[in-house]
N, C-alpha and C positions, 0 to 999 in steps of 0.2 A: 341622563345617564348613559356612561360606555356601556352600548350592549353586549350581550352575555358572547355573542360569538365573536367580537371585535378582540374584547376583552383575552380571550380562550386565545386568539390567534397570533396576538404578540405573547403570552405569555409561551407557549409554543416553539415561537421564532425565536427567541431569547433561551430557552431550554437547546433548542436544537444549538445554535453558535456559540452557547457556552463548552456543549458537547465536543463540538464537530472540531472548536478551538485548543480545547480543553484548558480551558480559564476556567479558573475561580470567579464564582459567586458573589459580589461583591455588595453589600449592603444598602453604599450610599449612592450607586448602580441603579439598584431595585427602587431605588426612594425618589431618583430622577426618572425613571420609566413611567413608574406608577404618576407622578406626577403632571408628567405633559400627556399622559394616556388618558389622564383624568381633564383636565384643561379641554383639549382638543377637541374631545370623545364626547362634552358635553355642552360644544358650541351647539346651541338652536337657527335651526333656519328656517324660510319660508317656503312655502310650496314650491319658488323658483330655484331653492337652494340659494338661497342669499341670506347671510348673515343675521340676526335680528339682536343676539344676544352681545354684551360687550364686557365681556370675564372671558377673554379668549386669546390671551395675552401672560405667558408664564415667565417669572424670571429666577433663572435656579443658580447661584454658587456655584461649583462643587469645584474642589480642589485636581492638584495633579494627583494621579492614581486611581478615579473615579470610575473612565472609561467614559466621556462622556459623548464622545461618536458614535461609539455605540449603541448607547441610551440612548439619544433622541434620533437616529433613525430607526433602533427597533421598535420604537414607540412611537412616533411619529407618521411613519411613508406606511403600516396597516390603515392607520385611517386617514390619512393623504385620499390613498386607494380608494376606499370604501366610501367616504363624501365625493371623487370624480375630481379632486384641487391636485392641484401639484407644488411639489416638495421642493423648495428652493434651500439649499444649503449656501449658507456665505460666511467666509473666514475670511480676516484682515491681513492675513498673511501668505505666501505661495508657499512655503512649507507646511502648512496647516492644509491648505487647499493639495496642496499633492498628496499630503496622508490621506485625505479624505478618497479621495478621485483609484489612487491605485494601489492602496490598501486598505480603507476600511470598509467602502463600497462594495470591491471583488471579492472577498473575506463575506458578507453581507448575502451575496448572490451565493457565493456558494455553499453555506451553510444552512441560511434561516431558513430555507424550505417558500419564501416570498418571492413571487415572480417579478421582479422590475425589470425595467433599462433607464440607464442615469446616461448624462453628456456633463461635458463640461459647456459653460458662456463667457463670451472673451465680446466686447465691445468693436464695432467695426473696423477700427483703425490698429488692429488690431491682422487682420488681414489685407491677402495684394487683392487690388482691385484689378479685374484681367483686358475691362478694357486699357485701365491706365497702363499696363504690361506688354498690350500689346501696340499702343500708340509709343512705348521706349524704344519695343525693338523695331518697329517703322523706322525710329529716325526722328520720331514728330512730336511735337509738342501737343496739346490740343489747339493750343493757339501761342500766335512769337510772345503774344503782349504775357500771359499765362507763364511762358519760360523764364520771361523777364523779372516777372514779381516773383518766382517762388525763386529765382537765384538773385534776388536782394535778398530775402528774409534767412537765407543760408548758401554758402558757398559750396560749390557741387564738385567731385571729387572726377577724375577721369576716366576712374573706372566703376562710372554707373551705367555703359551699355555693356560690361563683361555679367555684372551682380544680374542685368536684367536678364543676358540671354541665359546664364544658370538658372536662376526663379525661371522660369517659361521653362524651359526643357526638364524641370524637373514635375513642376505643375502637371504639365502634360504628360507623363508617364504616368503620373500616378505617383511619384514615389515623396512629394511634398505635397499637403494641401493647405496652401496658401496661407499658414499662420507663420504669422512673425516667428514667432517663442519656439516655432518648433523648427526654424531653419538651424539647420548647425553650425554657423558662424554668425558673430552680431552683424546686424544690417546698420549703415550708419543712419542718425534719425534723417541728415538733410537728404539720402538716398529715398529710406522710404516713405517720406512724406510725398515725393516725387509719384508715389507705386501704393497709394491708400489715397481713399474718401472721408470725407463725416457725412453725416446723415442731412446734410444739406445739398453734399455736391452729387450723392446719389439718385443716380434717377429710379434705381429699384426694376420693378417686373417690366420700364419703358427702355430700359438697357435693352443693346441688343447680346450682352456678354449673360443675361440673366440667367440662364440657365446652365453656363461655368463660372459661377461667380460662388467664391470662396465663403463671404459672409453669411450667404443666403442657403448655402449648401450647409452649413453647420447653423442655420434657421431653422431649415426641414428637422433637422435630427434632433432638437429642443422641442421641437412642437411633437414629436411620440415618445418625447423622455420619462418617467414616470418622476424623475431625480436630476434638478438640474445645480451643478456645482457654480458659484459664481463667486462674488469679491462685492465685499463692501461696497466701495468705489463702483463695482455696476449696477449693484441695486441704484444707488443713491444717483446715478446718471442715468436712468431708467424714468424712476421717479422724477426726475426735473424734469424730461422730458413727456410728463402728464402720466407715465407707467402703461406697460404694455408694448412698451417701442422695444424692446431689446427682449424683455423678458414675459412670462405670461402678462395678464392682467392684477393686480393686485388682488382682487380679489377673488380670484380663482388660486390662489396659493395660499399654503403654508410657511412661511419663514422659518429657518434656524440661523439663529445670527449666534455662531461661534466667537469665541472673541471680541463676544461685543459690549464689553469696557472701552474699546474703540470706536464707535459706532458715532457718540457723538462731535467727536474730533473730524472726523472724515468728515460728517453731514456741515460742521461748519464749512471746510474748504470750498464741498460744492454748492456754498450760498452764499462765497465770499466774492466780490467784482474788482478787478484789475484794470487797470488805463494808463498806456504808456504812451506820451506825448508826440516825442519824437520819434516813437513807431507808427504813429497814427498817422502824424503826418506822411511817413515814407509810403504808407498806403494807399492815400488822400491822392499822391502825388502820381502814381503808379495807373489810380483809377484818370487822372487828367491824362495821362498820357496815354490809355489807351481807349479814348473818345471817338477819335477821327476813326481808328479803326474800329468799333462797337457799329459807327455809324454809318460806314461801309461792309459789315458783315451782318446788320441787324435793322437799319433806317428802310428795308423797304416794309419792314412789320409799323402800319400808321401806330399803332398801340407806345412801341419801343419808341418807335421815331419823337414819340410827345415826349416821354421817360426820359430821355437820353439830353434832350433837349432842356429838360431843366438841371441837369446837372451842373455845368458848366456855373453858374449862379453858387449852387447853390456848397461847389467844393470851395470858391469862393469866398462865401459868408462863411464856410467853416475855420481858412486858414488863418485870417489876423484873428477870429476870440481863440484859438489855441494856443500861440502866440501870445497873447495876453494872459493865456493863463497859464503857461508856463513860465514868465516871471512872474505872477500872483504867485506863484508854486513856492518859486527861491524866495522871497521877499518872508511870505509866511514862516518857511523853514529858518531863517534868519542867514539863510546862506546865499546873501542876493548875489555873492561873486563865484557860484560854485564852490565846488568840495576845494578842501583844500590840500597839500602837498599830499600831507598821509593817509590820509582820509579815501577810503577807497568807496563806502556808500554813508549817508546820515538819511535819519527817520525822524520824522514829526508828527507825532497825535493830536488829534484837535481832541481838547480837553470834553469829555461827556460826549466827544462825539456831537459836536455842534462845530459849523463851522462858521467862518464870518461872512455879514450879507455881501463883501464885494466879488467871494468867492461864491458866493450863492448865487447869484446874478449870473454869472458865469456861468455857472453850472446849469440854471434852467433855457440858459440859450442851449448850451450844447444838449438837451436834453431834447428842446424842439427841434433841431436841426436834424440830429443823427436819429430821430424817429420816423421825420422825411426821408432822410438816404434811407434808410430801413425798409419805409414803405417801396421807396421807386424802381431799389433793389430787386426787393422781393416779389412784385408786380411783374418785371422785365424775366427774372428766374422761370415765376409761375409757367407765362407765355413759353419758355424752350420748355420746361417740362409737357407742358402738351401737345407739343410739337413735335418730342417723341413719341407720342400714342398714336398709332396709325388709323386712329377712328376720328380724331382734331383734327381739321385744318387751322391753320393759323396761317397763313402766305410765307412762312418759312418753311428751308428745308430741314431735314434730318440731320445732315451734315452740320449745319450750321448751329443750329439748338448743341449737337453733340462737342462743339468745338466752342462756344464760346460759357457753356451753363459750368463748368468748373471753376473761371474766373470769378463770375457774376454772383455765384453759391458761396466762393471764398468771403468776397467784399461784407457780402450781406450779411455772413455771418459775424465779420466783424464788427459790422456796424452792429448790430442788436449789443455785441457786450459792452461796446464804447456806448449805449443804449442805456442799458444796466449801470454799468458804474455810475454816468450821471444821475440817473433817474435816482439810485442808492446817495448819493450825493446830496442831491435837493429836499428828500422825501426827509419830512416833518417826521420825528418819533412820536408813536401814540404816549399820550402825556402817562405815567406811573409805570410803563414798561420800559425794559432794558432799551439802552439806545444801541443803534450801530455804531460799529464802531470806525472811526474814518485817522485815514491818513498818509499823509509823504515821502515818499520815496525818494533820495535823490542818489545815483548812482554815475558811471562811467559804461557806455555801451561802445566798443568797437573807439577806445577813445573821442567818445563824442558825451557831451551832458547827458544826461537821460531824467526827467521826472516822471516819475509814477502814480498816480495817485489810486486807491483803495480804500474796499470799503467793506464791513464782512457786520454779522449780525452775532453777537455774543454772545446768544444761545440756540441752540436748532430746537430745540424741545418745541414749539409750538406747530413748523413745519413737520417735525419728526410723527407727534399727534396725529396730525391732521392727516398728511398723506400717506405714511408707512401705517403706525399703527390705525387709526380711522378706516381707514380702507382694504388694509386685509382681510384674510376667512381667519386667518390667527398665527399664532408666532411663538417661537421660543427666543428667548434672550438666555446664554450661558457663559460663563466666563469661571477662571479660577478665582478670579478677581472681580467683584462685583458690588463689596459690600466699602461703604468707608466707615469705621470706626468704629463696625459689625452691623453698619446699620443701609440703608436701600436710598434712604432720600436726596444721595447727593447725586446717581444714577438715575432718579424719578426725574429730577429735577435739571439737569442736560438733557436726558433723553427723552423725556416728553411724556415718561407712563405714568396711567395712572394709577391711583393708589387703590383703585377695587382689582387691577391685574392680582395673579397670584404669584406672591414673592417667598422664597425660601433657599436658607444655606443650607446644605445638604454636611454630612458627618464625613471626614476625609477618611480615609482608608488606614493611613501610617499613623504610627505611634510618634508622635514630635517628643516623645520623652526621651528619644534615641539623642536629642540635638541640646545643644547649651545654649542658652542666649548669654551674653556675659555683656557686660557693660564695665569696662576694667578701670580701675583708679585712676589709671594715665589719662582716662579721656577726656578730652577740655570740650571747651567754649569756641566753636568751629570761629567766633567774632573775634579772637585773641591768633590771629592767623599765625606768625610763627610757633606760638605753640601747640599748636595743634597737626601744623607739618610737620614738626618735632615728636609726636605723639605716631600720627602715624610712620613715623619711619623707624621709629620705636619697638614699636608694635611690629612691624612688615621683619625687622630684622633679629626677633624675638621667635620666626615660626620654623619651624620642626625643619631641616635642611631635606628631609623625603617630602614635605606637605604638597595636596595638592588644594592653592589656594586660589580666591578670586576674591581683589581688592577691588571697591568699587568707591568712586570717585565722585566731584561733584561737580567739578572744574579742569579743565585740559592744563591749565597753567600748576596747577596744584600736583596733578599728575605728574607731569614734567619734572615737576621740580624736587618730590618725593624720589623722584627715580634717579634724577645726580648727584642723591645724599646718598646712594643705597652705599655701602660697600662693592667692591669688582666680583669675589664670588657670588655673591646676591645676584647683584644687579645682574649675571649670564644666565640665573632662572629665571629674569623673568619677561614675560611677553605680554607689549603696551599695545592698549588700544594704537589704530594708525599707520603703526610700523611694520602691519601685515595686515593682509585682508581678512576677514572678518573669519572666512573658511578656514582657512592655513593657519591663523592663530590656537585654534579650535586642536584642529588636529594637529600641529607640531605638541601639544598640553598636553594631550592624552600618548602622545606617543613619549614625551618623556616621565611620564608615569609609566608607560606600560615598561619601560628600563628600569622600572624602581629609583628614577630619581626626581627630585623635586622641580614643582615646577607653579608659577607666581604670577595669575594673567591680571592686567593693570587694564580696567573697562571706567567708562563712563556709563550715562543712565543707562544707550542700547542695551548695553549687557546686564540689566538689571531682569531683563525678560528675555523669553526666548531662547535662554542662554540651556540646552539639557547635557551637563553631563552626569550621572548617574553613579553611586557609590563611589570607589576610590577616586573617581578622576577628580572631586572637590571632596575634601574635607573639612575645610575650614571658608567662612564667608566673610570678609570683613567688609564694617558699610563704617566708610570714615565719617559719614555727616549726616544728617537728619534727610532726608528727601525734600524736601522744602523746592517749588517752583517760585521765582518774583516772579511776581504778575507781571513783566516791563514789555510783553509784547502786547500791541495794541489793543486787538482782542481783550486778552487780560487784565490789561490795565482800566481798557475803559468798565467792566463788567466790576472789577474790584473799587472801583470811582465811582461808580451808579449803588453797588450796595451803601458804601457807605454813605452816600445822601439822603438813603434811606433809611438811618437812622440803624445799619447794620453792623455786622463788624466783621470782613471782609476776612482777616485771617483766618478766622474760626469758623466760617462758612465757605472758602472755599479752601487755600492752603493748606488750613489742617485735615482734613478729610481727605483733599487732593496725596499729601502726605504719605496717611494711612493707608490710602491703598499701594503708593511706591515703595514700600517700608514693605507690606507683604508681598507684593513681588521680587525686593531683593531678599525676603528672608528665606522664600520657595526654591532659590536656588538650590538649596543645601539637601531638601528632603524632596527625592523624585522618585525612591520604590521604597515599599512596607519594611527593607533592612537596613536602607540606610543613616546616617549616624553622622554626627560629627560637630563643630563651634562655628555660633555666629557671635561676632565682634561688633559691637557698637562703642565709636569714640564718638560721639556726640553727647556729652555730660548733660545736656539741654532737656533729654529725655528723662535724667530724674532731678532737674532743678527748675521743672517750668509748668506752671499746671496744666499743659495741654499733654506731658510727658507720659503718664499713667493712662489717659485716653487710648494717644496710641502703642502701648504696649501691650493695654487691655484688648487691645484687637487684633492683637498676633497670635498664633498658634500656640496651644500649652508645651510650650519651651522649658523645658531646668531653665532655673533664671540663678546667675550668677551677679547680682547686681552691685556695683559701687567697689 
């Protein structure tokens, strides 16, 4: 049980913050605090402080206005401090991350009475490498071949030296902390690649610039922080490296995943693999052309000399297999002659993730060849790193190792990525388990034909269950939309969350009866495109001249068609997505409302989530059609195919629950504060004519209804 002293400290901190910030206590917020404190406070541990209980995760759906951030910080932080754990707050968007870092945590520190420190965690690639910056200032690259290699990846501008000089002066004077995101101007990606390193290229404590390193300076701040603010991508990247590489060990952490509904999709993208054939051939040619210089620079070391001696034959064996796989890929995709004149790209998915025998044989060959190449490059890189250790004697000079390690580490990383893709291509899927999705993409890169092979799991549930939920000390998953059709099963299935964890949908502070959900008589079935388009035009033209409205479309083509059909006076009030940057569009909309003029935003799916227009800035939301996603992406299509093969109904199991979540999100644009009111118009008649329609309506908040 949560001990009395800890419970009292949480209650006191909450009272302090409510009083200090003049907040109105909210019932849902108090419930959320209690549920988190109960879950985390009751985690059982052994004599070494390791978790022994398996009900250490709570999943809480809490709508807008609940005060989620304050609730999870004020309940989880005292428990984390009392248990000697670190609190990791992870968000999906930069906007929420900045809110937590610059508003919520400072407010909590000022008013709660709880003493704590906090820091922002970012990946190594967001920080300048001081060694690289030093080399750029001296006008030398780590070695001539690396310079050639990097230039082959991206054209470098002539202003690189000027940029490096400015960065170095700012970093040396303490005006800049080496963080790319905090530089006042955007830095070209090609330039930044020359000034940063990945975890394989970094030599850590062996680097002569370690004491001045921006990344490790930020890491030292993390080591002393009670609260670490991160994002889902960074947490997943850390788990992919084994956990504890960037963030503390998961066993020593309590995680809070805000915007937690994004976690499954983020995880899938982290565990997918891609391989571009011509891109690989280019870096293999670079390796081949570097061999003479590598032998000259490093051949005096016997082990490296032996390893280098085997590379020409290995590269020679790889090139024809890659040529064969390039040709076979075009044949399988039905594009032996490449793309047509009007095509930018073409995608071909392997049914049920099963690749043909011929491709399987080539994949097997490539797995073996890239495994050998990876081991060879890794062994060379290990010797170069040892050379940087003053206590180790390898027969090489430090300057030689520093010169060649970046290139060897870079090529090693690319070889590992290639091995991972072909291993995913060639592996047999487990019986009765969801298969791996596998597909081919044909495209043009710099005017040359390219073919990319891709493989991805269709579910990240097993990986998350094993490496995140199974390892962490405790976790909270929260968002305004976690349930689908009023249940948590869809999230459990996608995120690997066990049924034994705590689940609760918290009550909203809003009076949804202030809003009307309307399905008007002019609503049609979107399958009749012309009639549906006419209905949208009629609805938009019927808006009040001073209305603040958001019209959500499912396709860009329909958005453009409706916009073209509007009368000039109304068209002048429309702000269409893509015509302006999102932030400027929102600012223009607000300005028009402030002037007492009407304004209508035409937006796509991205405007159904994350748009915050409270009060008079949004009084009418028009949803043109139910937000069903067609599972035509390779991952979704493969999963749907597998479900059908198992006797299930992919539409009811995937499409309807996912549409329910998106519909709730879209409707959620209207009510952002307790006093908000307005109208939601749904122009898709299927919600009242199809059997799934009532389930979708039942999952919505209790708006007033005007149906038919």
